[in-house]
C-alpha angles and dihedrals in degrees: 000000000000118000093245093056091043090054095047092048098050103028103039113150089214117084138160115284112277093011127117120237116269091245092060090063093054120100112255091246092053092047089052092049092051092048090051090048092053092044090051092050090050091050091049090050091049091049091049091051091049091050091048092050090050091048095049089049088057090047089053090055090051091048091052091049089052093053105266110149122250089237091059091045092051091047099045113028101056089053097052112121126199109242109214090184091061091059090047091053093044091054098040122102123197115253093220131048114240114242123206095244091051093046096044098045092053094050109034098059138155089247093056091045094052093041089050091054089049091052090046089060092045095052099028098130095044094046093053091045089053092046091053093048102040103022096237113128117234096245092060093053089050092049092054090048092049095049096043101049110352088260092311099312092115118030097160131271106237124105102250100210092046091048094048092046090051091053092042089056092048114092095221098077103358098140096056096042094043088060093045091049093051091047089051092052091050089046091052089052095044096050096035092239124166119239091227091056094052098093123153147123123333089256094052104263110151146204135351092325098036096235119179112234094260092052090045091052097046104034111021114103138187104263100171097045097236094128094251131089105218115166092183101051103029123065088185091056091048096050093044091049092049091053092049092047094051092047089053091048088059107266110178114224117237094015126112126221095250133276145242112271142188115238121211117254092249094049113147104227090200084078094063123097138059095289090063102064116162138168120268088247090058093048089047090053090052091057100257110154138182117273092262092054097256123131117286092218131229135266146117095269109122121228141161135216123246126194102182095175099036129257092314093060137063121301127217136190114218126209130195095281089059088069090048089057088051090055086063091048118003097224129107089207090056093046092051090048091051092048097047094042089051090051091050093049087052090054106269120133099237127239119345101203119088114250108240121239100248127180118252096240118215114232086244088061092056093044088053089049092050092047092051092048090051090049090053093051099260098125113214098159127243111350107250106152093250120121101221133154093282092053092047090050091050091050090048093051090048090050091050092051090050098045093248127139101280101221094133090234124134095232124168090261090060092048091049093048089053092047093236113169101218115231089196090059092051091051096046 
């Protein structure tokens, strides 16, 4: 319960007719304790505000040293407000671990597909012009746009400069966010933006394409020719900037992201993952086929196999542009969602395999898994409830030693073999 709601609930000045206030029924010692609690909270809040004011004053000095005008400093810095919610979100950890079926089904939807086609028709000329110049096909630009902000319908709701200043004044990641904050102030000045219009994510991502200030500064371009780069107000600026950004990240013209594939029955799942890159000819020789059963084809292009939901779920083969997508957002789930949504906007039917019904693991489940693997000698590092490369490798090695399918996935059979009592099952 937040302090404000606690105070209003227990110290309301309004009470039923003829009744005494709640506080009057409390023992004097309890009333004193509550008063001290509230006084302490007020003091802590005052101290936090004082520290924030001191920090933003130091930021103003840095901004002036880096060339920000005194007029901008006088206009912006006195109006900065500490955002408590930003710190809450920065510290918070999700209770449940995201599974690929849950992630994918919420993002690659019929609505996003149809809206993407609608936006394709709206921006047809611009999209093809960008494709010719930067090598990024239209449907990929639309997929990024759709996943980032639902084609601009939701760009965030936090004041960007306040959020960045709050994080810059927080010790946890001060260096990074101090730089992003100063870049954002210079960007506001350069593009003649208004502080009130700079609304975005709690971490400072902005506009249709959710660029951080540094990406905005280096890669955003004027797509509509009005002399201003405004990623909030101009769809043309946003799409042009996305194309320029992807080209600079290394997008390879005329190559796709990857595709869904069929794996042979005897496929060795130890060969999946980024470390096991092979040429298309090699995958073809091993019996890997397209999702519809046709030949994968041959060539020198390197690729790797991904099984994001384990051996019971869909399989994908990822090409070089898949890693470019991950440079935008370092998540295989995100990269697959971009690729499949792009394919659907271009007219494909989406993935053919059925998404398995996987449990929504509690973080405690994964911590228990990691702890058990460590105890058995399969080192996965400090248990943190996050399924990263080290955890997948530990699971794979455990599966190998126990004659299980070594897909590196924490399936129910792995949990059962390790005698893990699932917290998620108890809470369901």
